[in-house]
C-alpha atoms as an extended CHARMM CRD file, in Angstrom:
* protein
*
       289  EXT
         1         1  UNK       CA            114.6660000000      154.8570000000      147.4450000000  PROA      1               0.0000000000
         2         2  UNK       CA            116.6930000000      153.8060000000      144.2740000000  PROA      2               0.0000000000
         3         3  UNK       CA            118.9730000000      155.6870000000      141.8240000000  PROA      3               0.0000000000
         4         4  UNK       CA            117.9230000000      158.5790000000      140.0620000000  PROA      4               0.0000000000
         5         5  UNK       CA            119.1390000000      158.8460000000      136.6320000000  PROA      5               0.0000000000
         6         6  UNK       CA            118.0580000000      162.0090000000      133.7130000000  PROA      6               0.0000000000
         7         7  UNK       CA            115.8690000000      164.9290000000      134.4770000000  PROA      7               0.0000000000
         8         8  UNK       CA            112.4520000000      163.0610000000      134.1710000000  PROA      8               0.0000000000
         9         9  UNK       CA            112.5790000000      159.3880000000      135.7390000000  PROA      9               0.0000000000
        10        10  UNK       CA            113.0150000000      157.8790000000      139.1640000000  PROA      10              0.0000000000
        11        11  UNK       CA            114.0940000000      154.3280000000      139.0410000000  PROA      11              0.0000000000
        12        12  UNK       CA            116.7450000000      153.5620000000      142.4000000000  PROA      12              0.0000000000
        13        13  UNK       CA            139.8410000000      147.5740000000      140.5290000000  PROA      13              0.0000000000
        14        14  UNK       CA            139.4220000000      145.5570000000      137.7230000000  PROA      14              0.0000000000
        15        15  UNK       CA            138.2580000000      147.1670000000      134.7150000000  PROA      15              0.0000000000
        16        16  UNK       CA            139.6230000000      150.6510000000      135.5930000000  PROA      16              0.0000000000
        17        17  UNK       CA            142.6160000000      152.1500000000      133.7080000000  PROA      17              0.0000000000
        18        18  UNK       CA            145.1940000000      153.1300000000      136.1680000000  PROA      18              0.0000000000
        19        19  UNK       CA            145.1740000000      156.5820000000      134.3850000000  PROA      19              0.0000000000
        20        20  UNK       CA            141.8830000000      157.3070000000      135.6370000000  PROA      20              0.0000000000
        21        21  UNK       CA            142.6240000000      156.7840000000      138.8730000000  PROA      21              0.0000000000
        22        22  UNK       CA            142.6130000000      159.7760000000      141.3950000000  PROA      22              0.0000000000
        23        23  UNK       CA            143.5680000000      162.3300000000      138.7630000000  PROA      23              0.0000000000
        24        24  UNK       CA            141.3590000000      165.4810000000      137.9400000000  PROA      24              0.0000000000
        25        25  UNK       CA            139.6900000000      165.8040000000      134.7490000000  PROA      25              0.0000000000
        26        26  UNK       CA            141.8870000000      167.3030000000      131.9620000000  PROA      26              0.0000000000
        27        27  UNK       CA            142.3120000000      171.0860000000      131.7930000000  PROA      27              0.0000000000
        28        28  UNK       CA            140.3030000000      171.4040000000      128.2400000000  PROA      28              0.0000000000
        29        29  UNK       CA            138.1970000000      174.5020000000      129.2770000000  PROA      29              0.0000000000
        30        30  UNK       CA            135.3410000000      172.5000000000      130.1530000000  PROA      30              0.0000000000
        31        31  UNK       CA            134.9750000000      173.7740000000      133.9350000000  PROA      31              0.0000000000
        32        32  UNK       CA            134.2850000000      177.2470000000      132.4900000000  PROA      32              0.0000000000
        33        33  UNK       CA            130.6360000000      176.4940000000      132.1820000000  PROA      33              0.0000000000
        34        34  UNK       CA            128.3470000000      177.0090000000      135.1400000000  PROA      34              0.0000000000
        35        35  UNK       CA            126.4670000000      173.8780000000      135.3310000000  PROA      35              0.0000000000
        36        36  UNK       CA            124.3630000000      174.0770000000      138.4590000000  PROA      36              0.0000000000
        37        37  UNK       CA            123.9240000000      177.2030000000      140.6080000000  PROA      37              0.0000000000
        38        38  UNK       CA            121.8630000000      177.6300000000      144.0050000000  PROA      38              0.0000000000
        39        39  UNK       CA            120.6570000000      180.7630000000      145.1230000000  PROA      39              0.0000000000
        40        40  UNK       CA            119.3660000000      181.3770000000      148.4710000000  PROA      40              0.0000000000
        41        41  UNK       CA            118.2600000000      177.9000000000      149.1160000000  PROA      41              0.0000000000
        42        42  UNK       CA            116.6490000000      177.3750000000      152.5800000000  PROA      42              0.0000000000
        43        43  UNK       CA            114.7370000000      174.3770000000      153.9490000000  PROA      43              0.0000000000
        44        44  UNK       CA            113.1680000000      173.3930000000      157.1590000000  PROA      44              0.0000000000
        45        45  UNK       CA            111.7680000000      170.1950000000      158.4830000000  PROA      45              0.0000000000
        46        46  UNK       CA            109.2780000000      170.5840000000      161.7860000000  PROA      46              0.0000000000
        47        47  UNK       CA            110.7790000000      174.1240000000      162.4800000000  PROA      47              0.0000000000
        48        48  UNK       CA            114.3040000000      172.8760000000      162.2770000000  PROA      48              0.0000000000
        49        49  UNK       CA            116.2850000000      175.1080000000      159.8330000000  PROA      49              0.0000000000
        50        50  UNK       CA            118.3460000000      172.4990000000      157.7570000000  PROA      50              0.0000000000
        51        51  UNK       CA            119.4100000000      174.5950000000      155.1580000000  PROA      51              0.0000000000
        52        52  UNK       CA            119.9040000000      178.4270000000      155.8020000000  PROA      52              0.0000000000
        53        53  UNK       CA            120.1900000000      180.7460000000      152.4310000000  PROA      53              0.0000000000
        54        54  UNK       CA            122.7920000000      178.4840000000      150.9960000000  PROA      54              0.0000000000
        55        55  UNK       CA            124.5720000000      179.8050000000      147.8050000000  PROA      55              0.0000000000
        56        56  UNK       CA            126.4240000000      177.1140000000      145.6410000000  PROA      56              0.0000000000
        57        57  UNK       CA            127.7670000000      176.7970000000      142.1280000000  PROA      57              0.0000000000
        58        58  UNK       CA            129.2090000000      173.8480000000      140.2830000000  PROA      58              0.0000000000
        59        59  UNK       CA            131.1770000000      174.4100000000      137.0040000000  PROA      59              0.0000000000
        60        60  UNK       CA            131.1770000000      171.5450000000      134.3240000000  PROA      60              0.0000000000
        61        61  UNK       CA            133.9960000000      169.1180000000      135.0020000000  PROA      61              0.0000000000
        62        62  UNK       CA            134.1270000000      169.9580000000      138.9410000000  PROA      62              0.0000000000
        63        63  UNK       CA            134.3720000000      167.3310000000      141.3560000000  PROA      63              0.0000000000
        64        64  UNK       CA            133.0260000000      168.9680000000      144.5590000000  PROA      64              0.0000000000
        65        65  UNK       CA            132.8110000000      167.4440000000      148.2000000000  PROA      65              0.0000000000
        66        66  UNK       CA            130.1570000000      168.6590000000      150.5130000000  PROA      66              0.0000000000
        67        67  UNK       CA            131.5140000000      167.7420000000      154.0060000000  PROA      67              0.0000000000
        68        68  UNK       CA            130.5890000000      168.5030000000      157.6190000000  PROA      68              0.0000000000
        69        69  UNK       CA            129.1870000000      166.9470000000      160.9270000000  PROA      69              0.0000000000
        70        70  UNK       CA            125.9620000000      164.6830000000      160.6050000000  PROA      70              0.0000000000
        71        71  UNK       CA            122.5290000000      166.3530000000      160.3440000000  PROA      71              0.0000000000
        72        72  UNK       CA            123.9550000000      169.6560000000      158.7260000000  PROA      72              0.0000000000
        73        73  UNK       CA            122.0380000000      169.5320000000      155.5670000000  PROA      73              0.0000000000
        74        74  UNK       CA            124.3810000000      167.9380000000      153.2100000000  PROA      74              0.0000000000
        75        75  UNK       CA            121.9950000000      165.0520000000      151.8520000000  PROA      75              0.0000000000
        76        76  UNK       CA            119.3330000000      167.2190000000      151.5090000000  PROA      76              0.0000000000
        77        77  UNK       CA            121.0230000000      169.7000000000      149.3670000000  PROA      77              0.0000000000
        78        78  UNK       CA            121.5000000000      166.4450000000      146.8450000000  PROA      78              0.0000000000
        79        79  UNK       CA            118.0590000000      165.8690000000      147.3880000000  PROA      79              0.0000000000
        80        80  UNK       CA            117.1190000000      169.3470000000      146.2290000000  PROA      80              0.0000000000
        81        81  UNK       CA            119.4720000000      169.3770000000      143.4020000000  PROA      81              0.0000000000
        82        82  UNK       CA            118.2200000000      165.8910000000      142.0030000000  PROA      82              0.0000000000
        83        83  UNK       CA            114.3910000000      167.3010000000      142.1840000000  PROA      83              0.0000000000
        84        84  UNK       CA            113.3400000000      164.9640000000      144.7210000000  PROA      84              0.0000000000
        85        85  UNK       CA            112.7770000000      167.7760000000      147.4020000000  PROA      85              0.0000000000
        86        86  UNK       CA            111.7570000000      171.3970000000      146.9930000000  PROA      86              0.0000000000
        87        87  UNK       CA            113.4770000000      174.4690000000      148.7440000000  PROA      87              0.0000000000
        88        88  UNK       CA            111.3210000000      176.5960000000      150.9750000000  PROA      88              0.0000000000
        89        89  UNK       CA            113.1870000000      179.4400000000      149.4290000000  PROA      89              0.0000000000
        90        90  UNK       CA            115.7380000000      180.0850000000      146.8540000000  PROA      90              0.0000000000
        91        91  UNK       CA            116.1770000000      179.2380000000      143.2650000000  PROA      91              0.0000000000
        92        92  UNK       CA            117.9350000000      176.2400000000      141.1860000000  PROA      92              0.0000000000
        93        93  UNK       CA            119.6360000000      177.0350000000      137.6200000000  PROA      93              0.0000000000
        94        94  UNK       CA            120.8890000000      174.0890000000      135.6670000000  PROA      94              0.0000000000
        95        95  UNK       CA            122.8040000000      175.0550000000      132.8060000000  PROA      95              0.0000000000
        96        96  UNK       CA            121.1610000000      178.4870000000      132.9420000000  PROA      96              0.0000000000
        97        97  UNK       CA            117.6950000000      177.4550000000      133.1830000000  PROA      97              0.0000000000
        98        98  UNK       CA            115.8450000000      177.6980000000      136.2260000000  PROA      98              0.0000000000
        99        99  UNK       CA            114.2260000000      174.8890000000      137.4080000000  PROA      99              0.0000000000
       100       100  UNK       CA            110.3550000000      175.0210000000      138.6110000000  PROA      100             0.0000000000
       101       101  UNK       CA            108.7980000000      172.2620000000      140.8230000000  PROA      101             0.0000000000
       102       102  UNK       CA            110.2640000000      168.7550000000      141.1760000000  PROA      102             0.0000000000
       103       103  UNK       CA            111.4630000000      166.3730000000      138.7270000000  PROA      103             0.0000000000
       104       104  UNK       CA            108.4820000000      165.0950000000      137.2840000000  PROA      104             0.0000000000
       105       105  UNK       CA            107.2680000000      168.4720000000      136.7490000000  PROA      105             0.0000000000
       106       106  UNK       CA            109.7920000000      169.6680000000      133.9650000000  PROA      106             0.0000000000
       107       107  UNK       CA            112.7060000000      168.4930000000      132.2090000000  PROA      107             0.0000000000
       108       108  UNK       CA            116.0350000000      169.7120000000      133.4450000000  PROA      108             0.0000000000
       109       109  UNK       CA            118.2270000000      170.4770000000      130.2190000000  PROA      109             0.0000000000
       110       110  UNK       CA            120.9850000000      167.9300000000      131.1780000000  PROA      110             0.0000000000
       111       111  UNK       CA            120.7990000000      164.5650000000      132.6380000000  PROA      111             0.0000000000
       112       112  UNK       CA            121.1010000000      164.1960000000      136.5520000000  PROA      112             0.0000000000
       113       113  UNK       CA            121.7250000000      160.7780000000      138.3200000000  PROA      113             0.0000000000
       114       114  UNK       CA            121.7270000000      159.9740000000      141.8830000000  PROA      114             0.0000000000
       115       115  UNK       CA            123.4860000000      157.1340000000      143.9640000000  PROA      115             0.0000000000
       116       116  UNK       CA            122.1630000000      156.7460000000      147.4450000000  PROA      116             0.0000000000
       117       117  UNK       CA            123.9620000000      155.7980000000      150.6960000000  PROA      117             0.0000000000
       118       118  UNK       CA            122.0900000000      152.3020000000      150.3930000000  PROA      118             0.0000000000
       119       119  UNK       CA            122.4740000000      151.0410000000      147.0340000000  PROA      119             0.0000000000
       120       120  UNK       CA            118.6570000000      150.3070000000      146.9510000000  PROA      120             0.0000000000
       121       121  UNK       CA            118.7860000000      147.9880000000      144.8080000000  PROA      121             0.0000000000
       122       122  UNK       CA            115.4900000000      145.6390000000      143.8420000000  PROA      122             0.0000000000
       123       123  UNK       CA            116.1100000000      142.5060000000      145.4660000000  PROA      123             0.0000000000
       124       124  UNK       CA            113.8590000000      140.5030000000      143.4360000000  PROA      124             0.0000000000
       125       125  UNK       CA            115.7410000000      141.5340000000      140.2090000000  PROA      125             0.0000000000
       126       126  UNK       CA            118.7330000000      140.3400000000      138.9670000000  PROA      126             0.0000000000
       127       127  UNK       CA            121.7570000000      142.8870000000      138.5640000000  PROA      127             0.0000000000
       128       128  UNK       CA            120.9950000000      142.9390000000      134.8430000000  PROA      128             0.0000000000
       129       129  UNK       CA            117.2670000000      143.7360000000      135.7800000000  PROA      129             0.0000000000
       130       130  UNK       CA            118.6080000000      146.6810000000      138.0150000000  PROA      130             0.0000000000
       131       131  UNK       CA            120.9420000000      148.1570000000      136.0840000000  PROA      131             0.0000000000
       132       132  UNK       CA            118.6150000000      148.3510000000      132.9790000000  PROA      132             0.0000000000
       133       133  UNK       CA            115.5460000000      149.0600000000      134.6130000000  PROA      133             0.0000000000
       134       134  UNK       CA            115.3950000000      152.6970000000      133.0870000000  PROA      134             0.0000000000
       135       135  UNK       CA            115.7630000000      151.1350000000      129.8130000000  PROA      135             0.0000000000
       136       136  UNK       CA            113.3490000000      148.3920000000      130.1190000000  PROA      136             0.0000000000
       137       137  UNK       CA            110.7110000000      150.8150000000      131.5270000000  PROA      137             0.0000000000
       138       138  UNK       CA            111.0970000000      153.7220000000      129.5040000000  PROA      138             0.0000000000
       139       139  UNK       CA            112.7230000000      153.2920000000      125.9030000000  PROA      139             0.0000000000
       140       140  UNK       CA            111.9030000000      151.2470000000      122.9650000000  PROA      140             0.0000000000
       141       141  UNK       CA            115.3150000000      149.4040000000      122.6080000000  PROA      141             0.0000000000
       142       142  UNK       CA            115.0230000000      145.5850000000      122.4190000000  PROA      142             0.0000000000
       143       143  UNK       CA            115.9640000000      143.4960000000      125.3250000000  PROA      143             0.0000000000
       144       144  UNK       CA            118.6800000000      142.1180000000      123.5400000000  PROA      144             0.0000000000
       145       145  UNK       CA            120.4580000000      145.6480000000      122.9760000000  PROA      145             0.0000000000
       146       146  UNK       CA            119.5910000000      146.8900000000      126.5560000000  PROA      146             0.0000000000
       147       147  UNK       CA            121.6080000000      143.4360000000      127.7940000000  PROA      147             0.0000000000
       148       148  UNK       CA            124.6410000000      144.2570000000      125.8610000000  PROA      148             0.0000000000
       149       149  UNK       CA            124.3260000000      147.8390000000      127.0770000000  PROA      149             0.0000000000
       150       150  UNK       CA            123.8700000000      146.4620000000      130.6530000000  PROA      150             0.0000000000
       151       151  UNK       CA            127.0670000000      144.2340000000      130.3580000000  PROA      151             0.0000000000
       152       152  UNK       CA            129.0120000000      147.1080000000      128.9380000000  PROA      152             0.0000000000
       153       153  UNK       CA            128.2980000000      149.2910000000      131.8960000000  PROA      153             0.0000000000
       154       154  UNK       CA            128.9040000000      146.5790000000      134.4440000000  PROA      154             0.0000000000
       155       155  UNK       CA            132.4650000000      146.1730000000      132.4570000000  PROA      155             0.0000000000
       156       156  UNK       CA            132.9980000000      149.7650000000      133.1100000000  PROA      156             0.0000000000
       157       157  UNK       CA            132.4050000000      149.4590000000      136.9340000000  PROA      157             0.0000000000
       158       158  UNK       CA            134.7640000000      146.4140000000      137.2110000000  PROA      158             0.0000000000
       159       159  UNK       CA            131.7030000000      143.7650000000      137.5610000000  PROA      159             0.0000000000
       160       160  UNK       CA            131.8010000000      141.8110000000      134.2050000000  PROA      160             0.0000000000
       161       161  UNK       CA            129.9860000000      138.3770000000      134.1060000000  PROA      161             0.0000000000
       162       162  UNK       CA            127.2120000000      139.4740000000      137.0130000000  PROA      162             0.0000000000
       163       163  UNK       CA            124.5360000000      140.1210000000      135.1910000000  PROA      163             0.0000000000
       164       164  UNK       CA            122.4580000000      136.8570000000      136.3780000000  PROA      164             0.0000000000
       165       165  UNK       CA            123.3850000000      137.5260000000      139.8590000000  PROA      165             0.0000000000
       166       166  UNK       CA            121.2130000000      138.9950000000      142.4060000000  PROA      166             0.0000000000
       167       167  UNK       CA            121.8510000000      141.5730000000      145.3700000000  PROA      167             0.0000000000
       168       168  UNK       CA            121.9780000000      139.3650000000      148.1860000000  PROA      168             0.0000000000
       169       169  UNK       CA            124.5570000000      137.3840000000      146.3830000000  PROA      169             0.0000000000
       170       170  UNK       CA            126.7900000000      140.3450000000      146.3400000000  PROA      170             0.0000000000
       171       171  UNK       CA            128.7900000000      142.1720000000      149.0340000000  PROA      171             0.0000000000
       172       172  UNK       CA            128.3930000000      145.6690000000      150.0050000000  PROA      172             0.0000000000
       173       173  UNK       CA            131.1470000000      147.2200000000      147.5960000000  PROA      173             0.0000000000
       174       174  UNK       CA            129.7760000000      145.1660000000      144.7370000000  PROA      174             0.0000000000
       175       175  UNK       CA            126.2780000000      146.3080000000      145.2520000000  PROA      175             0.0000000000
       176       176  UNK       CA            127.4460000000      150.1930000000      145.3950000000  PROA      176             0.0000000000
       177       177  UNK       CA            129.1220000000      149.5430000000      141.8700000000  PROA      177             0.0000000000
       178       178  UNK       CA            125.8450000000      147.9640000000      140.3750000000  PROA      178             0.0000000000
       179       179  UNK       CA            124.1050000000      151.1550000000      141.7250000000  PROA      179             0.0000000000
       180       180  UNK       CA            126.9340000000      153.3920000000      140.1650000000  PROA      180             0.0000000000
       181       181  UNK       CA            126.2530000000      151.2700000000      136.9630000000  PROA      181             0.0000000000
       182       182  UNK       CA            122.3730000000      151.8940000000      137.1920000000  PROA      182             0.0000000000
       183       183  UNK       CA            123.0270000000      155.7180000000      137.5270000000  PROA      183             0.0000000000
       184       184  UNK       CA            125.1910000000      155.9700000000      134.4500000000  PROA      184             0.0000000000
       185       185  UNK       CA            123.1630000000      153.6740000000      132.1420000000  PROA      185             0.0000000000
       186       186  UNK       CA            121.7340000000      155.7460000000      129.2800000000  PROA      186             0.0000000000
       187       187  UNK       CA            119.5840000000      155.1420000000      126.1710000000  PROA      187             0.0000000000
       188       188  UNK       CA            122.2210000000      155.6230000000      123.2000000000  PROA      188             0.0000000000
       189       189  UNK       CA            118.8980000000      156.8080000000      121.0760000000  PROA      189             0.0000000000
       190       190  UNK       CA            118.7290000000      159.7210000000      123.4770000000  PROA      190             0.0000000000
       191       191  UNK       CA            122.1700000000      160.9290000000      124.3830000000  PROA      191             0.0000000000
       192       192  UNK       CA            120.9230000000      164.2380000000      125.7540000000  PROA      192             0.0000000000
       193       193  UNK       CA            119.6070000000      161.6030000000      128.6440000000  PROA      193             0.0000000000
       194       194  UNK       CA            123.6470000000      161.0610000000      129.4070000000  PROA      194             0.0000000000
       195       195  UNK       CA            123.9200000000      162.4560000000      133.1760000000  PROA      195             0.0000000000
       196       196  UNK       CA            126.0660000000      165.3280000000      133.1330000000  PROA      196             0.0000000000
       197       197  UNK       CA            125.6020000000      165.4460000000      136.9510000000  PROA      197             0.0000000000
       198       198  UNK       CA            126.2050000000      162.5370000000      139.2610000000  PROA      198             0.0000000000
       199       199  UNK       CA            125.4180000000      162.9950000000      143.0050000000  PROA      199             0.0000000000
       200       200  UNK       CA            126.8510000000      160.5920000000      145.3190000000  PROA      200             0.0000000000
       201       201  UNK       CA            125.2370000000      160.4130000000      149.2390000000  PROA      201             0.0000000000
       202       202  UNK       CA            128.1270000000      158.9120000000      151.0830000000  PROA      202             0.0000000000
       203       203  UNK       CA            129.2670000000      156.3530000000      148.5160000000  PROA      203             0.0000000000
       204       204  UNK       CA            132.1090000000      154.8160000000      150.6780000000  PROA      204             0.0000000000
       205       205  UNK       CA            129.9940000000      154.5740000000      154.0650000000  PROA      205             0.0000000000
       206       206  UNK       CA            130.4140000000      151.0660000000      155.7730000000  PROA      206             0.0000000000
       207       207  UNK       CA            133.2020000000      149.8790000000      153.3710000000  PROA      207             0.0000000000
       208       208  UNK       CA            136.5050000000      148.6120000000      154.4370000000  PROA      208             0.0000000000
       209       209  UNK       CA            139.6250000000      150.7470000000      153.3430000000  PROA      209             0.0000000000
       210       210  UNK       CA            140.3320000000      148.5250000000      150.2320000000  PROA      210             0.0000000000
       211       211  UNK       CA            136.2560000000      148.5840000000      149.2520000000  PROA      211             0.0000000000
       212       212  UNK       CA            136.4360000000      152.3720000000      149.7400000000  PROA      212             0.0000000000
       213       213  UNK       CA            139.5680000000      152.7870000000      147.3100000000  PROA      213             0.0000000000
       214       214  UNK       CA            138.0270000000      150.6270000000      144.7540000000  PROA      214             0.0000000000
       215       215  UNK       CA            134.5940000000      152.9630000000      144.8120000000  PROA      215             0.0000000000
       216       216  UNK       CA            136.6530000000      156.1980000000      145.0190000000  PROA      216             0.0000000000
       217       217  UNK       CA            138.9320000000      155.0400000000      141.6930000000  PROA      217             0.0000000000
       218       218  UNK       CA            135.6690000000      154.2220000000      140.2620000000  PROA      218             0.0000000000
       219       219  UNK       CA            134.1630000000      157.7000000000      140.6790000000  PROA      219             0.0000000000
       220       220  UNK       CA            136.9830000000      159.3310000000      139.1400000000  PROA      220             0.0000000000
       221       221  UNK       CA            136.7010000000      156.7660000000      136.2200000000  PROA      221             0.0000000000
       222       222  UNK       CA            133.1920000000      157.3860000000      135.5420000000  PROA      222             0.0000000000
       223       223  UNK       CA            134.0520000000      161.4010000000      135.3090000000  PROA      223             0.0000000000
       224       224  UNK       CA            136.6860000000      160.8690000000      133.0310000000  PROA      224             0.0000000000
       225       225  UNK       CA            134.9320000000      158.5070000000      130.7830000000  PROA      225             0.0000000000
       226       226  UNK       CA            132.1710000000      160.6460000000      130.4730000000  PROA      226             0.0000000000
       227       227  UNK       CA            133.8040000000      163.4890000000      129.5990000000  PROA      227             0.0000000000
       228       228  UNK       CA            133.2650000000      166.7080000000      131.1480000000  PROA      228             0.0000000000
       229       229  UNK       CA            130.8390000000      165.1780000000      133.6160000000  PROA      229             0.0000000000
       230       230  UNK       CA            130.5480000000      166.8440000000      137.3230000000  PROA      230             0.0000000000
       231       231  UNK       CA            129.9040000000      165.6700000000      140.4230000000  PROA      231             0.0000000000
       232       232  UNK       CA            128.9010000000      166.4960000000      144.0270000000  PROA      232             0.0000000000
       233       233  UNK       CA            129.8620000000      163.9460000000      146.7750000000  PROA      233             0.0000000000
       234       234  UNK       CA            128.5890000000      163.8390000000      150.4450000000  PROA      234             0.0000000000
       235       235  UNK       CA            130.8850000000      162.2070000000      152.3200000000  PROA      235             0.0000000000
       236       236  UNK       CA            132.8590000000      161.8980000000      155.9280000000  PROA      236             0.0000000000
       237       237  UNK       CA            135.6720000000      159.4650000000      155.1390000000  PROA      237             0.0000000000
       238       238  UNK       CA            139.0080000000      161.5160000000      154.8040000000  PROA      238             0.0000000000
       239       239  UNK       CA            140.4100000000      159.5610000000      152.2430000000  PROA      239             0.0000000000
       240       240  UNK       CA            137.1760000000      160.0980000000      149.7550000000  PROA      240             0.0000000000
       241       241  UNK       CA            137.4070000000      163.7400000000      150.1480000000  PROA      241             0.0000000000
       242       242  UNK       CA            140.8820000000      163.8280000000      149.3500000000  PROA      242             0.0000000000
       243       243  UNK       CA            140.8090000000      161.2650000000      146.4680000000  PROA      243             0.0000000000
       244       244  UNK       CA            137.6160000000      162.3400000000      145.0200000000  PROA      244             0.0000000000
       245       245  UNK       CA            137.4190000000      165.9660000000      145.2590000000  PROA      245             0.0000000000
       246       246  UNK       CA            139.0090000000      168.8580000000      143.5310000000  PROA      246             0.0000000000
       247       247  UNK       CA            137.0030000000      171.6370000000      145.6940000000  PROA      247             0.0000000000
       248       248  UNK       CA            135.5520000000      171.1200000000      149.2660000000  PROA      248             0.0000000000
       249       249  UNK       CA            132.2990000000      173.0860000000      150.5130000000  PROA      249             0.0000000000
       250       250  UNK       CA            132.0620000000      172.7470000000      154.4200000000  PROA      250             0.0000000000
       251       251  UNK       CA            128.3510000000      172.9090000000      155.9160000000  PROA      251             0.0000000000
       252       252  UNK       CA            127.4800000000      173.4990000000      159.3140000000  PROA      252             0.0000000000
       253       253  UNK       CA            124.1470000000      174.4650000000      160.9670000000  PROA      253             0.0000000000
       254       254  UNK       CA            122.5920000000      174.6830000000      157.1840000000  PROA      254             0.0000000000
       255       255  UNK       CA            125.3960000000      177.5040000000      156.2930000000  PROA      255             0.0000000000
       256       256  UNK       CA            128.7550000000      177.0220000000      154.1200000000  PROA      256             0.0000000000
       257       257  UNK       CA            131.3460000000      177.8200000000      156.5420000000  PROA      257             0.0000000000
       258       258  UNK       CA            134.2510000000      177.1730000000      154.4730000000  PROA      258             0.0000000000
       259       259  UNK       CA            134.9790000000      176.4640000000      150.8980000000  PROA      259             0.0000000000
       260       260  UNK       CA            138.4120000000      175.8800000000      148.8860000000  PROA      260             0.0000000000
       261       261  UNK       CA            140.3660000000      173.6340000000      146.5500000000  PROA      261             0.0000000000
       262       262  UNK       CA            140.7990000000      170.3720000000      148.5960000000  PROA      262             0.0000000000
       263       263  UNK       CA            144.9330000000      171.0430000000      148.7670000000  PROA      263             0.0000000000
       264       264  UNK       CA            143.9990000000      173.4950000000      151.1650000000  PROA      264             0.0000000000
       265       265  UNK       CA            142.2180000000      171.7430000000      153.9710000000  PROA      265             0.0000000000
       266       266  UNK       CA            145.2980000000      171.3340000000      155.5930000000  PROA      266             0.0000000000
       267       267  UNK       CA            146.5150000000      174.4810000000      155.5720000000  PROA      267             0.0000000000
       268       268  UNK       CA            143.2940000000      176.5910000000      156.3400000000  PROA      268             0.0000000000
       269       269  UNK       CA            143.0720000000      178.0780000000      159.7350000000  PROA      269             0.0000000000
       270       270  UNK       CA            139.1500000000      177.8080000000      159.7950000000  PROA      270             0.0000000000
       271       271  UNK       CA            138.0480000000      176.4680000000      162.8970000000  PROA      271             0.0000000000
       272       272  UNK       CA            135.3660000000      174.2100000000      161.5710000000  PROA      272             0.0000000000
       273       273  UNK       CA            137.6710000000      172.5620000000      159.2410000000  PROA      273             0.0000000000
       274       274  UNK       CA            140.4300000000      172.3640000000      161.5880000000  PROA      274             0.0000000000
       275       275  UNK       CA            138.2480000000      170.6540000000      164.1640000000  PROA      275             0.0000000000
       276       276  UNK       CA            136.6510000000      168.3380000000      161.7180000000  PROA      276             0.0000000000
       277       277  UNK       CA            139.7460000000      166.8260000000      160.1960000000  PROA      277             0.0000000000
       278       278  UNK       CA            141.3540000000      166.6370000000      163.6480000000  PROA      278             0.0000000000
       279       279  UNK       CA            138.4430000000      165.1560000000      165.3480000000  PROA      279             0.0000000000
       280       280  UNK       CA            138.8020000000      167.5580000000      168.3560000000  PROA      280             0.0000000000
       281       281  UNK       CA            135.8620000000      167.3020000000      170.7120000000  PROA      281             0.0000000000
       282       282  UNK       CA            136.8830000000      171.2030000000      171.7230000000  PROA      282             0.0000000000
       283       283  UNK       CA            135.7880000000      173.5600000000      168.8660000000  PROA      283             0.0000000000
       284       284  UNK       CA            132.6940000000      175.1810000000      166.9780000000  PROA      284             0.0000000000
       285       285  UNK       CA            131.1850000000      172.0300000000      166.0730000000  PROA      285             0.0000000000
       286       286  UNK       CA            129.2890000000      170.8750000000      169.3140000000  PROA      286             0.0000000000
       287       287  UNK       CA            127.7340000000      167.3890000000      169.3700000000  PROA      287             0.0000000000
       288       288  UNK       CA            124.3320000000      167.0520000000      170.6560000000  PROA      288             0.0000000000
       289       289  UNK       CA            124.4050000000      164.1980000000      172.9710000000  PROA      289             0.0000000000
């Protein structure tokens, strides 16, 4: 499975200004508009209730981390939002418009891009072909213009001059950045395709602390460079939560157990949050052995 970009297509430190790192989006009022709303979302797999009547609202310009133990429905929420999976119950609204069906059934009013935990690049394609896949397949742009667009996006994610390389020649962190580039590339002749919402599923999983910092900085830089773009990020890593999120949602057993600003995670007395960040075995989160 690869990156999802826009509402109708499924394809899969250098260069980042210091002013873009870790800072929240400018307070320009763009966060007042509700971009995404989930109402009463439920989902079962083989009789296992993964999501149980979940309500979630995301404003334009917000950066929200969904955290919690493994197997509690975090990635499932992302796939439902992306239109790759249908809920059993509930309603999804994108910029006030109710979504019916999956991504291929009807276009959303805003672009949605998704970066999966595994970079999911096409091994037989070069970096340039991977990043430009959407444009090569679904636009009438000349190849020369697509190559220039791809070069610009690769430069944005700190990978200039890598277009001719193949995924096997890249480190794990570099492959992640290529997948980011593919998620945000857009057709200049269709500016409405530019993703207003990005979904990140464990973007720093398996990376060393330095590579994780590069990815965290990149996530914030992409948000700022795209203006009022919003994102949801699923992660377990403490540094990623603190450096990329404005607001945190804690999910356990298919329900939201707590939500609040990232600055409140050290102050709340919520037992789920306290156990999660302390790593204690004792508490309401019981691991299955």
